C-alpha positions as CSV (number, residue, x, y, z in Angstrom):
1,X,24.5,-19.9,-9.2
2,X,27.7,-22.3,-8.5
3,X,26.3,-25.5,-8.5
4,X,25.2,-24.5,-12.1
5,X,28.7,-24.2,-13.3
6,X,29.5,-27.3,-15.2
7,X,26.6,-25.4,-17.6
8,X,27.3,-22.9,-20.7
9,X,26.7,-19.0,-20.5
10,X,23.7,-18.9,-22.4
11,X,21.8,-21.2,-20.0
12,X,23.5,-19.9,-17.1
13,X,22.0,-16.7,-17.6
14,X,18.9,-18.1,-18.2
15,X,18.2,-19.9,-14.8
16,X,19.8,-16.8,-13.3
17,X,17.1,-14.8,-14.9
18,X,13.7,-17.4,-14.3
19,X,15.2,-17.1,-10.7
20,X,16.0,-13.5,-9.7
21,X,13.8,-11.5,-12.2
22,X,10.7,-14.0,-12.7
23,X,10.9,-15.0,-9.3
24,X,10.9,-19.0,-9.9
25,X,11.7,-20.7,-6.3
26,X,14.5,-22.5,-5.8
27,X,13.6,-25.7,-6.8
28,X,11.9,-25.0,-10.0
29,X,15.2,-23.3,-11.1
30,X,16.7,-26.6,-10.3
31,X,14.3,-28.6,-12.3
32,X,15.2,-26.5,-15.1
33,X,18.9,-27.5,-15.0
34,X,18.6,-31.5,-14.4
35,X,15.8,-31.1,-17.8
36,X,17.7,-28.4,-20.0
37,X,21.5,-30.0,-19.2
38,X,20.4,-33.6,-20.3
39,X,19.1,-31.5,-23.5
40,X,21.7,-29.9,-24.0
41,X,24.0,-33.4,-23.6
42,X,22.1,-35.0,-26.1
43,X,22.1,-31.9,-28.3
44,X,25.7,-31.9,-28.2
45,X,26.5,-36.0,-28.6
46,X,23.9,-36.0,-31.8
47,X,24.6,-32.7,-33.8
48,X,28.3,-31.6,-32.7
49,X,30.1,-35.5,-31.7
50,X,28.1,-37.4,-34.2
51,X,27.3,-40.2,-31.6
52,X,24.8,-42.7,-31.8
53,X,24.9,-43.9,-28.5
54,X,26.3,-42.6,-25.3
55,X,26.5,-42.2,-21.7
56,X,25.3,-38.5,-20.6
57,X,27.4,-37.5,-17.4
58,X,30.4,-38.3,-19.9
59,X,29.2,-35.0,-22.0
60,X,30.7,-32.1,-21.0
61,X,28.3,-28.8,-22.1
62,X,30.0,-26.1,-20.2
63,X,31.9,-25.0,-23.6
64,X,28.5,-25.1,-25.5
65,X,28.7,-22.0,-28.2
66,X,25.2,-20.1,-28.4
67,X,25.5,-21.0,-32.8
68,X,25.1,-25.1,-31.4
69,X,22.1,-24.1,-29.1
70,X,21.0,-21.9,-31.4
71,X,21.1,-24.4,-34.6
72,X,18.1,-26.7,-33.1
73,X,15.4,-27.6,-34.4
74,X,12.2,-29.5,-34.2
75,X,13.3,-32.5,-35.5
76,X,15.8,-32.1,-33.0
77,X,13.8,-32.3,-29.9
78,X,11.3,-34.1,-31.2
79,X,14.3,-36.6,-31.2
80,X,15.8,-36.1,-28.0
81,X,11.6,-36.8,-26.5
82,X,11.9,-40.0,-28.9
83,X,15.8,-40.6,-26.8
84,X,14.7,-40.3,-23.0
85,X,11.3,-42.3,-24.0
86,X,13.1,-45.5,-25.1
87,X,16.5,-45.1,-23.1
88,X,15.7,-43.0,-20.2
89,X,11.7,-45.1,-19.8
90,X,10.4,-41.2,-18.9
91,X,6.3,-40.6,-18.3
92,X,4.7,-38.3,-20.4
93,X,4.4,-36.9,-17.4
94,X,8.0,-36.2,-17.0
95,X,8.5,-35.4,-21.0
96,X,5.8,-33.1,-20.8
97,X,7.9,-30.8,-17.8
98,X,11.2,-31.3,-20.3
99,X,8.6,-29.6,-23.0
100,X,7.6,-26.8,-21.0
101,X,11.4,-26.0,-19.7
102,X,12.8,-25.9,-23.4
103,X,9.9,-24.0,-24.5
104,X,11.0,-21.4,-21.2
105,X,14.2,-22.1,-22.5
106,X,14.2,-21.3,-26.2
107,X,11.5,-18.3,-25.5
108,X,14.3,-16.6,-23.1
109,X,16.7,-16.8,-26.4
110,X,14.1,-15.1,-28.7
111,X,12.4,-12.3,-26.2
112,X,15.9,-11.5,-24.1
113,X,18.6,-11.9,-26.3
114,X,19.3,-11.4,-30.5
115,X,20.7,-14.9,-30.4
116,X,17.1,-16.3,-32.3
117,X,14.5,-14.9,-33.6
118,X,11.7,-17.6,-33.7
119,X,11.9,-20.2,-31.3
120,X,12.6,-24.6,-32.4
121,X,10.0,-25.0,-30.2
122,X,7.1,-23.2,-30.7
123,X,5.2,-25.9,-32.4
124,X,6.7,-28.6,-30.1
125,X,3.3,-30.8,-29.0
126,X,3.2,-31.6,-25.5
127,X,3.2,-35.5,-24.6
128,X,-0.7,-36.7,-23.4
129,X,-0.9,-36.9,-20.0
130,X,-4.1,-39.2,-18.9
131,X,-6.2,-37.1,-16.3
132,X,-6.0,-38.8,-13.2
133,X,-7.8,-37.7,-10.1
134,X,-5.7,-36.9,-7.8
135,X,-4.2,-38.4,-4.2
136,X,-5.2,-38.0,-0.6
137,X,-5.6,-39.7,3.1
138,X,-9.4,-40.2,3.8
139,X,-11.0,-38.7,6.6
140,X,-9.9,-41.7,8.6
141,X,-6.1,-42.1,7.7
142,X,-6.7,-38.1,7.9
143,X,-6.8,-39.1,11.6
144,X,-4.3,-41.7,12.0
145,X,-1.7,-39.4,10.8
146,X,-2.3,-36.7,13.5
147,X,-3.2,-39.3,16.0
148,X,0.6,-40.7,15.5
149,X,2.0,-37.6,15.5
150,X,0.2,-36.8,18.4
151,X,1.9,-39.9,20.3
152,X,5.3,-38.7,18.9
153,X,4.8,-36.4,21.9
154,X,6.7,-33.7,19.0
155,X,5.2,-30.4,19.5
156,X,7.1,-28.8,16.3
157,X,5.8,-32.0,13.4
158,X,2.4,-32.2,15.1
159,X,2.1,-28.1,14.1
160,X,3.6,-28.6,10.7
161,X,1.3,-32.0,9.6
162,X,-1.5,-29.9,10.9
163,X,-0.8,-26.8,9.4
164,X,-0.3,-28.3,6.2
165,X,-3.9,-31.1,6.1
166,X,-6.3,-28.6,7.1
167,X,-4.7,-25.5,5.2
168,X,-3.2,-27.1,1.8
169,X,-0.5,-25.0,1.4
170,X,2.5,-26.5,-0.6
171,X,5.6,-27.3,1.0
172,X,8.1,-25.1,-0.4
173,X,5.1,-22.7,1.7
174,X,5.6,-24.2,5.0
175,X,9.1,-23.9,5.0
176,X,8.9,-20.5,4.3
177,X,6.8,-19.4,7.1
178,X,8.0,-16.4,9.0
179,X,6.8,-16.2,12.8
180,X,5.6,-12.7,12.0
181,X,2.8,-13.9,9.2
182,X,1.0,-15.5,11.8
183,X,-1.6,-13.1,13.7
184,X,-3.2,-15.5,16.3
185,X,-5.8,-12.6,17.0
186,X,-7.0,-12.6,13.3
187,X,-6.6,-16.5,12.4
188,X,-4.9,-15.2,9.2
189,X,-1.5,-16.4,7.9
190,X,0.4,-15.0,4.9
191,X,2.1,-17.4,2.2
192,X,4.6,-16.4,-0.2
193,X,3.7,-19.0,-3.3
194,X,4.9,-19.7,-6.4
195,X,6.3,-16.7,-8.3
196,X,6.8,-14.6,-4.6
197,X,3.1,-14.3,-5.4
198,X,1.7,-13.5,-1.5
199,X,-2.0,-14.6,0.1
200,X,-3.9,-14.6,3.3
201,X,-5.1,-17.5,4.4
202,X,-7.4,-17.9,7.9
203,X,-6.2,-21.1,9.9
204,X,-8.5,-23.3,12.1
205,X,-8.5,-23.2,15.8
206,X,-7.0,-26.7,15.7
207,X,-3.5,-25.0,13.7
208,X,-3.9,-22.3,16.8
209,X,-3.8,-25.0,19.3
210,X,-1.3,-26.6,17.6
211,X,1.3,-23.7,17.1
212,X,1.1,-22.3,20.5
213,X,1.5,-25.9,22.2
214,X,4.5,-25.5,19.8
215,X,5.9,-21.8,20.4
216,X,7.9,-22.4,23.4
217,X,9.1,-24.9,22.2
218,X,10.5,-23.1,19.6
219,X,11.6,-20.8,22.0
220,X,13.4,-22.1,23.7
221,X,15.7,-24.0,20.9
222,X,16.3,-20.6,20.2
223,X,17.8,-19.7,23.3
224,X,19.7,-23.3,23.5
225,X,21.1,-22.7,19.7
226,X,21.7,-18.8,20.2
227,X,19.5,-17.8,17.1
228,X,17.3,-15.3,18.6
229,X,17.4,-13.6,15.2
230,X,16.0,-16.1,13.6
231,X,13.2,-15.3,12.1
232,X,11.8,-18.9,10.2
233,X,9.0,-20.9,12.2
234,X,9.8,-24.6,11.9
235,X,13.2,-25.1,13.2
236,X,15.8,-27.6,12.4
237,X,16.2,-29.4,16.0
238,X,20.1,-29.8,15.1
239,X,20.8,-26.1,13.7
240,X,18.2,-23.7,14.8
241,X,17.8,-22.8,12.3
242,X,14.8,-22.9,9.3
243,X,13.9,-26.6,7.9
244,X,14.2,-27.5,4.5
245,X,11.4,-28.7,2.2
246,X,13.7,-32.5,2.2
247,X,13.5,-32.3,6.0
248,X,10.2,-32.0,6.6
249,X,9.3,-35.1,3.3
250,X,11.3,-37.0,5.9
251,X,10.1,-36.0,9.2
252,X,6.7,-36.9,7.5
253,X,7.7,-40.3,6.0
254,X,8.4,-41.6,9.4
255,X,4.9,-40.1,10.8
256,X,3.4,-41.7,7.7
257,X,5.3,-45.2,8.8
258,X,3.8,-44.8,12.8
259,X,0.5,-44.8,11.2
260,X,0.8,-47.9,9.4
261,X,0.5,-45.7,6.3
262,X,3.5,-46.4,4.9
263,X,4.6,-47.5,1.3
264,X,1.2,-45.7,-0.3
265,X,2.7,-43.3,-1.7
266,X,1.4,-40.5,0.5
267,X,3.6,-37.2,0.9
268,X,3.6,-33.5,1.7
269,X,2.0,-32.7,-1.8
270,X,-0.6,-35.6,-1.4
271,X,-1.7,-33.9,2.3
272,X,-2.2,-30.2,0.5
273,X,-4.9,-32.7,-2.1
274,X,-6.0,-34.1,1.3
275,X,-7.1,-30.8,2.7
276,X,-8.4,-29.6,-0.6
277,X,-11.0,-32.7,-0.5
278,X,-12.1,-32.4,2.8
279,X,-12.6,-28.9,1.6
280,X,-14.8,-29.4,-0.7
281,X,-16.5,-32.5,0.1
282,X,-16.9,-32.2,3.9
283,X,-17.2,-28.7,3.9
284,X,-19.5,-27.6,0.9
285,X,-16.1,-25.1,0.0
286,X,-16.8,-23.4,-3.3
287,X,-14.6,-23.9,-5.6
288,X,-13.8,-20.4,-6.3
289,X,-12.8,-20.3,-2.5
290,X,-10.2,-23.8,-3.1
291,X,-9.1,-22.2,-5.4
292,X,-7.3,-18.3,-3.5
293,X,-7.1,-20.4,-0.3
294,X,-4.5,-23.2,-2.4
295,X,-3.0,-20.1,-4.2
296,X,-3.8,-21.7,-7.6
297,X,-3.4,-19.0,-11.0
298,X,-5.9,-20.5,-12.7
299,X,-10.0,-21.9,-11.8
300,X,-9.3,-25.0,-14.2
301,X,-6.7,-26.6,-12.2
302,X,-9.3,-26.0,-8.7
303,X,-11.7,-28.3,-10.2
304,X,-10.0,-31.4,-10.6
305,X,-11.1,-31.1,-6.4
306,X,-14.7,-31.5,-7.8
307,X,-13.7,-35.1,-8.5
308,X,-17.7,-36.7,-6.9
309,X,-16.3,-39.5,-4.1
310,X,-16.8,-42.6,-4.2
311,X,-18.9,-42.3,-0.9
312,X,-21.2,-39.5,-2.9
313,X,-21.8,-41.9,-5.5
314,X,-22.8,-44.9,-4.0
315,X,-25.3,-42.7,-1.9
316,X,-26.5,-41.5,-5.5
317,X,-27.5,-44.8,-6.7
318,X,-28.5,-45.7,-3.5
319,X,-31.5,-43.1,-3.2
320,X,-32.9,-43.7,-6.5
321,X,-36.4,-45.0,-4.9
322,X,-36.3,-48.3,-7.4
323,X,-33.0,-48.9,-5.8
324,X,-35.0,-51.4,-3.2
325,X,-37.6,-52.8,-5.6
326,X,-37.0,-56.9,-5.2
327,X,-37.6,-58.7,-8.2
328,X,-40.8,-60.5,-8.7
329,X,-40.5,-64.1,-7.9
330,X,-41.1,-67.0,-10.7
331,X,-43.9,-68.3,-10.3
332,X,-44.3,-72.2,-9.2
333,X,-43.9,-75.0,-11.9
334,X,-46.3,-77.9,-12.1
335,X,-44.5,-81.1,-10.6
336,X,-45.5,-82.7,-14.4
337,X,-43.4,-79.8,-15.9
């Protein structure tokens, strides 16, 4: 946690607790750090220094004492949310995430320390977020992406894209796969999801074939880089070590561009949406089964994939028995009229 040394001790303790005790991923903890670092800068600037205008980077919070952090009120938090809305133009979704971070921080303080009895964020309202359908690749776009990736002649990249677009896994789960997580005979794969929760999914023939093409490449790389003890399935071609999530994003961007799909907002997470949507719409997968495949904690999270596609709506409209009834021809008028 050296990278969090610019935080007050109370915040550092919270970040350590979330990662080591609650099992949050390093990405999630980094998100808490970013949100709460800015929040505490705002609190120090406005409550302690009395500043109306300030540059966050100029505010040091490593010396903030617990008394100041615990003196925060609900009004202070709403003031901060107004600040990130007006000064930083944060969206409702970003502000909702910041609310979640603040709530978690003060829940930790009230339940795991003796510093505060009631959280100032207890009655904090979450900014309304407009419901939107998940963004995903169409079946045609998915095939274009796979074709473009195959054309690169990079077996590792093709295997990764195949896994993402078929299995609906998170990018963090993809890079976390170890070689012994796979059981080719049983066609199963063990994934480590959010909160270090394990789940077993089945992989299809496309994944198995892509894996078998990549395995000799992986073994050759391990030999060349002298990394015989490396367990990670997907390796960096430079170091022979586990790929990072960010590197996977960069690799996918390259293949999306080659497929003519750049600039459309597609990402590894959009491939997760794609897999889920194609399974539901084309494979007739029950939403409860889809929940287990995706590793969702609540069924309500999965139900977003039950949206009806435009094609299905068009087909429904055309299926009406009245869809092809032609209007009656108007009677011919007499010339004198």
